[in-house]
C-alpha positions as CSV (number, residue, x, y, z in Angstrom):
1,M,0.0,0.0,0.0
2,G,1.3,3.5,-0.8
3,R,1.7,6.2,1.8
4,L,-1.6,7.4,3.2
5,S,-2.1,11.1,2.7
6,R,-2.8,13.4,5.6
7,R,-6.3,14.0,4.4
8,A,-7.0,10.3,3.8
9,F,-5.8,9.5,7.3
10,T,-7.9,12.2,8.8
11,V,-11.0,11.0,7.0
12,A,-10.5,7.4,7.9
13,A,-9.8,8.3,11.6
14,L,-12.9,10.4,11.9
15,A,-15.1,7.9,10.1
16,S,-14.1,5.3,12.6
17,L,-15.2,7.5,15.5
18,V,-18.8,7.9,14.5
19,T,-20.5,5.7,11.9
20,A,-23.4,6.9,9.9
21,G,-25.8,4.9,12.0
22,D,-24.3,6.2,15.3
23,A,-24.6,9.8,14.0
24,A,-28.2,9.4,13.1
25,A,-29.0,7.7,16.5
26,A,-27.1,10.2,18.6
27,P,-29.5,11.4,21.4
28,R,-28.6,15.1,21.3
29,G,-30.9,16.0,18.4
30,A,-33.9,14.4,20.1
31,A,-33.2,15.3,23.7
32,A,-31.6,18.7,23.7
33,G,-32.5,20.0,20.2
34,E,-30.2,20.4,17.2
35,M,-29.9,23.3,14.9
36,R,-30.4,22.3,11.3
37,G,-30.5,25.5,9.4
38,M,-30.1,27.1,6.0
39,W,-29.4,30.6,5.0
40,L,-31.8,32.1,2.4
41,A,-30.0,35.0,0.8
42,C,-31.9,37.7,-1.1
43,V,-29.0,40.1,-2.0
44,A,-28.4,40.1,-5.8
45,N,-31.2,37.5,-5.9
46,R,-28.8,34.9,-4.8
47,D,-31.4,32.4,-3.6
48,W,-34.7,34.2,-3.8
49,P,-36.6,35.6,-5.6
50,S,-35.0,34.0,-8.6
51,R,-35.1,37.4,-10.4
52,P,-36.6,40.8,-9.6
53,G,-40.0,41.7,-11.0
54,L,-41.9,38.4,-10.6
55,T,-45.5,38.7,-9.6
56,A,-46.4,38.5,-6.0
57,S,-47.9,35.0,-6.4
58,A,-44.8,33.8,-8.2
59,Q,-42.5,35.2,-5.5
60,R,-44.6,33.6,-2.8
61,A,-44.6,30.2,-4.6
62,E,-40.8,30.3,-4.9
63,L,-40.4,31.1,-1.3
64,C,-42.8,28.3,-0.2
65,A,-40.9,25.9,-2.4
66,L,-37.7,26.7,-0.6
67,L,-39.3,26.2,2.7
68,D,-40.6,22.9,1.5
69,V,-37.0,22.0,0.6
70,A,-35.9,22.7,4.1
71,V,-38.6,20.3,5.4
72,R,-37.6,17.6,3.0
73,R,-34.0,17.9,4.1
74,R,-35.2,17.5,7.7
75,L,-33.9,21.0,8.6
76,N,-35.7,23.0,11.2
77,T,-34.7,26.7,10.8
78,V,-34.5,29.2,8.0
79,F,-32.4,32.3,8.2
80,L,-34.1,34.7,5.8
81,Q,-32.2,37.8,4.6
82,V,-34.8,40.6,5.1
83,R,-32.5,43.7,5.0
84,P,-29.8,43.0,2.4
85,T,-28.8,46.5,1.5
86,A,-30.4,49.1,3.8
87,D,-33.8,48.2,2.4
88,A,-36.6,46.0,3.6
89,L,-38.6,42.9,2.8
90,W,-41.5,44.2,4.9
91,P,-43.4,47.6,4.9
92,S,-40.8,49.4,6.9
93,P,-41.3,53.1,7.9
94,Y,-37.5,53.5,8.0
95,E,-36.2,52.1,4.7
96,P,-37.5,51.5,1.2
97,W,-38.8,48.2,-0.2
98,S,-35.9,46.1,-1.5
99,Q,-35.0,46.3,-5.2
100,Y,-34.5,42.6,-5.2
101,L,-38.3,42.1,-5.1
102,T,-39.5,44.4,-8.0
103,G,-36.3,45.6,-9.6
104,V,-37.0,49.1,-8.4
105,Q,-36.0,50.1,-4.9
106,G,-38.9,51.6,-3.0
107,Q,-41.6,49.9,-5.2
108,D,-44.3,48.1,-3.2
109,P,-44.2,44.4,-4.3
110,G,-47.9,44.0,-3.4
111,W,-47.4,41.6,-0.6
112,D,-45.5,41.2,2.7
113,P,-42.6,38.8,2.2
114,L,-41.4,38.7,5.8
115,G,-44.9,38.3,7.3
116,T,-45.7,35.6,4.8
117,A,-42.4,33.8,5.5
118,V,-43.0,33.7,9.2
119,T,-46.5,32.3,8.7
120,E,-45.5,29.8,6.1
121,A,-42.4,28.6,8.0
122,H,-44.3,28.1,11.2
123,A,-47.1,26.3,9.4
124,R,-44.4,23.8,8.3
125,G,-42.8,23.4,11.8
126,L,-39.8,25.6,10.8
127,Q,-38.4,28.4,12.8
128,L,-37.7,31.7,11.0
129,H,-34.8,33.9,11.9
130,A,-34.8,37.4,10.4
131,W,-31.3,38.1,8.9
132,F,-30.1,41.7,8.8
133,N,-27.0,43.3,7.3
134,P,-26.4,46.3,9.5
135,Y,-24.3,48.7,7.4
136,R,-24.3,47.9,3.7
137,I,-26.2,50.4,1.7
138,A,-25.6,49.6,-1.9
139,Q,-23.5,47.4,-4.3
140,H,-22.4,50.6,-6.1
141,T,-21.2,54.1,-5.1
142,D,-23.9,56.4,-6.7
143,P,-26.3,57.7,-4.1
144,S,-28.5,59.1,-6.9
145,R,-29.4,55.5,-7.7
146,L,-31.0,55.0,-4.3
147,A,-34.8,55.5,-3.9
148,A,-36.0,59.0,-3.4
149,G,-36.2,59.6,0.4
150,H,-33.7,56.9,1.2
151,P,-32.0,57.7,4.5
152,A,-28.6,57.6,2.8
153,R,-29.7,60.4,0.5
154,E,-31.2,62.4,3.2
155,H,-28.1,62.0,5.4
156,P,-25.1,62.0,3.1
157,D,-22.8,62.6,6.1
158,W,-23.7,59.1,7.3
159,V,-22.3,57.4,4.1
160,V,-18.8,56.2,3.2
161,A,-17.9,54.9,-0.3
162,Y,-15.4,52.1,-0.1
163,G,-14.4,49.3,-2.4
164,G,-17.1,50.1,-5.0
165,K,-19.9,50.1,-2.5
166,L,-21.7,52.4,-0.1
167,Y,-21.8,51.8,3.7
168,Y,-23.2,53.5,6.7
169,N,-20.5,54.8,9.0
170,P,-20.4,52.7,12.1
171,G,-18.6,55.4,14.0
172,L,-21.7,57.7,14.2
173,P,-24.0,57.3,17.1
174,E,-26.9,58.5,15.0
175,V,-26.2,55.7,12.5
176,R,-26.1,53.1,15.2
177,A,-29.5,54.3,16.6
178,F,-31.1,54.3,13.2
179,V,-29.9,50.8,12.2
180,E,-31.2,49.5,15.5
181,D,-34.5,51.2,15.1
182,A,-34.9,49.8,11.5
183,I,-34.2,46.3,12.7
184,L,-36.4,46.5,15.8
185,D,-39.4,47.6,13.6
186,A,-39.4,44.1,12.1
187,V,-38.9,42.4,15.5
188,R,-41.9,44.3,16.9
189,R,-44.2,43.5,14.0
190,Y,-43.5,39.8,13.4
191,P,-43.2,36.7,15.7
192,V,-39.7,36.0,14.4
193,D,-37.8,33.2,16.2
194,G,-34.5,35.0,16.0
195,V,-32.6,38.1,14.9
196,H,-29.4,37.3,12.9
197,F,-26.4,39.3,11.7
198,D,-23.9,37.9,9.2
199,D,-20.2,38.6,9.0
200,Y,-20.3,42.2,7.6
201,F,-19.5,45.0,10.1
202,Y,-16.7,47.2,8.9
203,P,-16.2,46.1,5.3
204,Y,-13.6,43.5,4.4
205,P,-10.3,45.2,3.6
206,V,-9.7,46.4,0.0
207,A,-6.0,46.8,-0.9
208,G,-5.0,50.4,-1.4
209,E,-8.1,51.9,0.0
210,D,-8.9,53.5,3.4
211,F,-12.3,53.6,5.0
212,D,-12.8,57.3,5.4
213,D,-14.1,57.8,8.9
214,D,-11.6,60.6,9.8
215,D,-14.3,63.1,10.9
216,A,-16.1,60.7,13.1
217,Y,-12.9,59.5,14.7
218,E,-11.8,63.1,15.4
219,E,-15.2,63.8,17.0
220,Y,-15.7,60.5,19.0
221,G,-12.3,58.8,19.2
222,D,-10.4,60.8,21.9
223,D,-10.9,58.2,24.7
224,F,-9.4,55.3,22.7
225,P,-5.8,54.3,22.3
226,S,-6.1,53.7,18.6
227,R,-8.6,54.0,15.7
228,A,-8.9,50.2,15.7
229,A,-9.9,50.2,19.3
230,W,-12.5,52.9,18.7
231,R,-13.9,51.0,15.7
232,R,-14.2,47.8,17.7
233,D,-16.1,49.7,20.4
234,N,-18.5,51.0,17.8
235,I,-19.4,47.5,16.8
236,D,-19.4,46.3,20.4
237,Q,-22.1,48.9,21.1
238,L,-24.2,47.9,18.2
239,V,-24.1,44.2,19.2
240,R,-24.7,44.9,22.9
241,E,-27.5,47.3,22.3
242,T,-29.2,45.2,19.7
243,A,-29.1,42.2,22.0
244,S,-30.7,44.2,24.8
245,R,-33.4,45.7,22.6
246,V,-34.3,42.3,21.1
247,R,-34.7,40.8,24.5
248,Q,-36.9,43.7,25.6
249,T,-39.0,43.7,22.5
250,R,-39.5,40.0,21.9
251,P,-38.1,37.9,24.8
252,A,-38.7,34.6,23.0
253,A,-36.5,35.6,20.0
254,R,-32.8,34.7,20.1
255,F,-30.1,37.0,18.9
256,G,-27.1,35.5,17.1
257,I,-24.3,36.3,14.7
258,S,-22.5,34.3,12.0
259,P,-19.0,35.8,11.9
260,F,-16.1,35.0,9.6
261,G,-14.6,31.8,11.0
262,V,-11.3,33.2,12.3
263,W,-11.3,35.6,15.3
264,R,-7.5,36.0,15.4
265,N,-4.6,33.7,14.4
266,A,-2.5,32.3,17.2
267,D,0.6,34.0,15.9
268,T,-1.2,37.3,16.4
269,D,-2.7,36.5,19.7
270,P,-2.1,33.4,21.8
271,R,-5.8,33.2,22.6
272,G,-6.4,32.8,18.8
273,S,-6.9,29.7,16.7
274,D,-4.2,27.6,15.1
275,T,-4.7,29.2,11.7
276,R,-2.9,31.4,9.2
277,A,-6.0,33.2,7.8
278,G,-5.5,36.3,5.7
279,V,-8.5,38.0,7.4
280,Q,-9.0,38.2,11.2
281,T,-12.3,39.6,12.3
282,Y,-10.8,41.4,15.4
283,D,-8.2,43.2,13.3
284,D,-9.8,43.6,9.9
285,L,-13.6,43.8,10.4
286,Y,-13.2,45.3,14.0
287,A,-15.6,42.6,15.2
288,D,-14.5,41.1,18.5
289,T,-16.6,38.0,18.2
290,R,-14.9,36.3,21.1
291,T,-15.8,39.1,23.5
292,W,-19.4,39.1,22.3
293,V,-19.8,35.4,23.3
294,R,-18.0,35.6,26.6
295,S,-19.8,38.8,27.6
296,G,-23.2,37.1,27.3
297,W,-24.5,39.3,24.5
298,L,-25.3,36.5,22.1
299,D,-27.7,33.7,22.4
300,Y,-25.8,31.8,19.7
301,V,-22.8,32.2,17.5
302,C,-22.5,30.5,14.1
303,P,-19.0,31.0,12.8
304,Q,-18.6,30.5,9.1
305,I,-16.0,27.7,9.1
306,Y,-16.0,27.5,5.3
307,W,-12.9,25.4,4.9
308,N,-12.3,21.7,4.4
309,V,-10.8,19.3,6.8
310,G,-7.0,19.5,6.3
311,Y,-7.0,22.9,4.7
312,A,-3.6,24.3,5.8
313,A,-4.4,27.9,6.5
314,A,-7.7,27.3,8.3
315,D,-8.4,23.6,9.0
316,Y,-12.0,22.8,9.9
317,A,-10.8,20.2,12.3
318,R,-8.8,22.8,14.2
319,L,-11.4,25.6,14.2
320,V,-14.3,23.6,15.6
321,P,-12.5,22.8,18.9
322,W,-11.3,26.4,19.1
323,W,-14.9,27.7,18.9
324,A,-16.1,25.0,21.3
325,G,-13.6,26.4,23.8
326,V,-14.9,29.9,23.2
327,V,-18.5,29.0,24.1
328,Q,-17.4,26.7,27.0
329,G,-18.7,28.1,30.3
330,T,-21.1,30.6,28.6
331,D,-24.8,30.6,27.8
332,A,-24.2,31.0,24.1
333,Q,-24.9,28.1,21.8
334,L,-22.5,27.1,19.1
335,Y,-23.7,26.3,15.6
336,V,-21.2,25.7,12.7
337,G,-21.7,27.5,9.4
338,E,-21.1,25.1,6.5
339,A,-20.0,26.0,3.0
340,L,-22.4,23.8,1.0
341,Y,-22.0,26.2,-1.9
342,K,-18.4,25.0,-2.3
343,A,-19.4,21.4,-3.0
344,A,-18.6,20.7,-6.7
345,A,-17.4,24.2,-7.3
346,A,-14.7,24.1,-10.0
347,A,-12.5,26.6,-8.2
348,E,-12.4,24.6,-5.0
349,P,-9.8,22.0,-4.0
350,G,-10.4,18.3,-4.3
351,A,-12.0,17.9,-0.9
352,W,-15.0,19.8,-2.1
353,Q,-15.4,17.5,-5.1
354,D,-16.1,14.7,-2.6
355,P,-19.8,14.5,-1.6
356,A,-18.7,13.0,1.8
357,E,-16.8,16.2,2.9
358,L,-19.7,17.9,4.6
359,S,-20.9,14.7,6.3
360,L,-17.3,14.4,7.6
361,H,-17.7,17.8,9.1
362,L,-20.8,16.8,11.1
363,T,-19.1,13.6,12.2
364,L,-16.1,15.6,13.5
365,A,-18.3,18.2,15.2
366,R,-20.2,15.5,17.2
367,R,-17.0,15.0,19.2
368,Y,-17.7,18.4,20.8
369,P,-20.8,18.7,23.0
370,Q,-20.7,22.5,22.7
371,V,-21.6,22.2,19.0
372,R,-25.4,22.3,18.9
373,G,-25.9,22.0,15.2
374,H,-25.1,23.4,11.7
375,V,-26.3,26.0,9.2
376,F,-25.8,25.5,5.5
377,F,-25.1,28.2,2.9
378,A,-27.3,28.5,1.1
379,A,-30.9,27.6,0.1
380,Q,-30.4,27.1,-3.6
381,D,-27.5,24.8,-2.9
382,V,-29.6,22.8,-0.4
383,A,-32.2,22.5,-3.2
384,K,-30.0,21.7,-6.2
385,D,-27.3,19.7,-4.4
386,P,-25.2,19.1,-7.5
387,I,-23.0,16.2,-6.2
388,G,-25.3,14.9,-3.4
389,A,-23.3,16.4,-0.5
390,M,-26.5,17.5,1.2
391,T,-28.2,14.2,0.4
392,R,-25.2,12.5,2.1
393,V,-25.6,14.7,5.2
394,V,-29.3,13.9,5.5
395,A,-28.6,10.1,5.0
396,D,-25.8,10.0,7.6
397,H,-27.0,12.5,10.2
398,Y,-30.6,13.6,9.7
399,R,-32.5,10.4,9.4
400,Q,-35.1,11.7,11.9
401,P,-36.5,15.1,12.4
402,A,-35.1,17.2,15.3
403,K,-36.4,20.3,17.0
404,P,-34.0,23.3,17.2
405,P,-32.1,24.0,20.5
406,R,-34.1,25.8,23.1
């Protein structure tokens, strides 16, 4: 026999720890609940609607079809993106209707997508978490293309152009208050089961560009040792205040965040993970995800561990135990964000051409009791499943339905 590769050895070792039957029979899903979720992205019509301008009945039918997919895959939670670009998938008094519905920002689609989604999800036994992007305004830099009356047009001093996009400036207290108010409007109106942020806070770095918050830093940054510390505090305040307001407004709803999977590399900070990632949320997005968990601000954290087992710079098998250690001793639940979209993608390494890769992830994660489930990106990939990776997960791990964690 030839030499066994590191990946082959890892796969064989993990497979021997938990067989498919053992995984399906593990008591955690039935006794304590198990998150089985999927993200349903609306930005750029990624998952839904399939294109802007469909009739209300066609949009509703597509949405219900994706909810039905979740049920068939024995999932129990859908994370629906309801504020993709400083707009709304409900009749918001704060922001315009999303362009991804009609093709025209601000145009009434003739129905209430969020209200319908909550009703239809609950009718199918699914939970519905409303997913908000806090600061992204537009996928371009031309404010005149925004709907008339858009807050970003009425308050140009709130806006920063960066990397070909428009963002609200997180350093302005009035921006933070507005973003929270816009989010809480949906939480008050609808019996959502959760409020969800993704990984976008300060934007991902763009080489050769600076995020121009000089004026805000000059006005509000005096008490901080550096601009980076001030920026982190701005995001800390958003997270802490949103958590408090969600709990006051709808106590049954849970608040959680799905950050980029690396907080800091260990060679940057000994508390960090054994990784060599090019992006670190603490340093590059000014998102101190570890502090949010350990301070009790989050009900759950769902890091996007979007790498395969054995990936040198950020190994899934090393990041899962690191995150398990972060939540250890806290009240926050840990779910793992899974990159289903990479399965069969031509640009991805060989591991992602193997339909067993994602099933292997769940097998590995079951070694850590802190892991309470998984969320898959994203809905169309759950539906289309080009090489059967999701089918394999269901066969190996989701043979019976499970309720989400309480």
